C-alpha positions in Angstrom: -2.5 10.1 6.0 0.8 11.3 7.6 2.9 8.1 7.0 1.4 8.7 3.3 2.4 12.4 3.5 6.2 11.7 5.0 6.5 9.0 1.8 5.8 11.4 -0.5 8.0 13.9 1.2 10.9 11.6 1.8 10.6 11.7 5.7 12.0 8.2 7.9 11.6 9.7 10.6 8.2 11.1 10.4 7.4 7.9 8.7 8.0 5.6 11.2 7.0 8.2 14.5 3.3 8.0 12.2 3.6 3.7 12.4 4.3 3.7 15.9 1.2 6.6 16.6 -1.0 4.3 14.5 0.8 1.2 16.7 2.5 1.1 19.4 5.1 -0.9 20.3 5.2 -1.9 16.5 8.6 -3.4 16.0 10.1 -4.6 12.5 7.2 -6.9 11.8 4.8 -4.3 12.7 6.7 -1.9 10.6 6.4 -4.6 7.3 3.1 -5.5 7.4 1.7 -1.7 7.8 4.2 -0.6 5.3 2.5 -2.8 2.9 -0.7 -2.2 3.6 0.1 1.5 3.4 1.1 0.5 0.2 -2.3 -0.5 -1.1 -3.4 2.3 0.2 -1.5 4.3 -1.9 -1.8 2.3 -4.8 -5.6 2.7 -3.5 -5.1 6.8 -3.8 -3.7 6.6 -6.9 -6.1 4.3 -8.6 -9.4 6.9 -7.4 -7.2 9.9 -8.4 -6.1 8.6 -11.9 -7.3 5.9 -13.2 -10.8 5.2 -15.0 -12.8 2.4 -13.7 -12.8 0.9 -16.6 -9.2 0.6 -17.4 -8.9 -1.4 -13.5 -10.3 -4.9 -13.0 -14.1 -4.7 -11.2 -12.2 -6.7 -8.2 -9.3 -4.0 -7.4 -11.7 -1.0 -8.3 -14.4 -2.1 -5.4 -11.8 -2.9 -3.0 -10.6 0.5 -3.5 -14.4 2.1 -3.5 -15.1 1.1 -0.2 -13.7 1.4 3.4 -12.7 -1.6 5.1 -10.3 0.3 8.0 -9.0 -2.6 9.4 -7.1 -3.2 6.3 -6.1 0.0 6.4 -8.4 0.8 3.3 -10.4 4.0 4.0 -12.3 4.7 -0.1 -13.1 7.3 -1.3 -12.9 10.5 0.9 -9.5 9.1 2.2 -8.8 10.1 -1.6 -10.7 13.8 -1.8 -8.0 14.5 1.1 -4.6 13.9 -1.5 -4.5 16.2 -5.4 -3.9 14.2 -8.0 0.0 15.5 -8.4 0.6 13.8 -4.4 -1.1 10.8 -5.3 1.0 10.2 -8.3 4.0 11.3 -6.4 3.2 8.8 -3.4 2.5 5.3 -5.4 6.1 6.5 -7.5 7.4 5.7 -4.3 5.7 2.7 -3.4 5.2 1.4 -6.7 9.0 -0.7 -6.4 7.6 -2.2 -3.2 4.4 -3.6 -4.6 6.7 -4.7 -7.7 8.6 -6.3 -5.2 5.6 -7.9 -3.6 4.3 -9.9 -6.8 5.1 -13.2 -7.2 7.2 -14.5 -10.7 5.0 -16.5 -12.0 1.8 -14.0 -11.5 -0.7 -16.1 -8.6 -0.2 -17.5 -5.8 -2.6 -19.7 -3.8 -2.8 -20.7 -0.9 -5.8 -23.1 0.3 -7.8 -21.5 3.4 -7.2 -18.1 2.4 -11.2 -16.3 1.2 -9.8 -15.9 -2.0 -8.1 -17.8 -5.4 -5.6 -17.0 -7.0 -3.8 -13.5 -6.3 -0.5 -11.7 -8.2 1.3 -10.8 -4.8 2.6 -12.8 -2.3 1.1 -14.5 0.4 2.3 -15.9 2.7 6.1 -16.1 2.1 8.3 -13.0 1.9 11.8 -12.3 1.7 13.0 -9.7 3.6 15.3 -8.1 0.9 12.8 -5.4 0.7 14.8 -2.2 2.2 12.2 0.8 4.5 14.6 3.4 3.1 14.2 2.6 -0.2 10.4 4.0 0.1 12.8 7.3 1.8 15.2 7.3 -1.6 13.0 7.4 -5.0 
């Protein structure tokens, strides 16, 4: 929650400190990975606070409502810690990252993964997204 609040407050130093608490000696690759997972956490909170279940694909809604702590998805209880206005603001800041992670053609598929095609890059992410963009929106 600390990291999401830091994004909301546009406090990059607090964000990086929060990541260090989650993963000591995190390094640049870890910062990118946890930022991607926190982007998904922000999306789930936003969906749970602002969306109607019938407007969201079943698989996404089910993922948002269930807890899966290893991927920083904490489910319904976590979403309750945020107001609707807070979740809107936090998601607005992460939405640019979410868009950057999406494939141009709408799906990516890598054999051997547990799911079928998804709208996100699975293995190849370029470095064009700058972390400071989260704090400048």
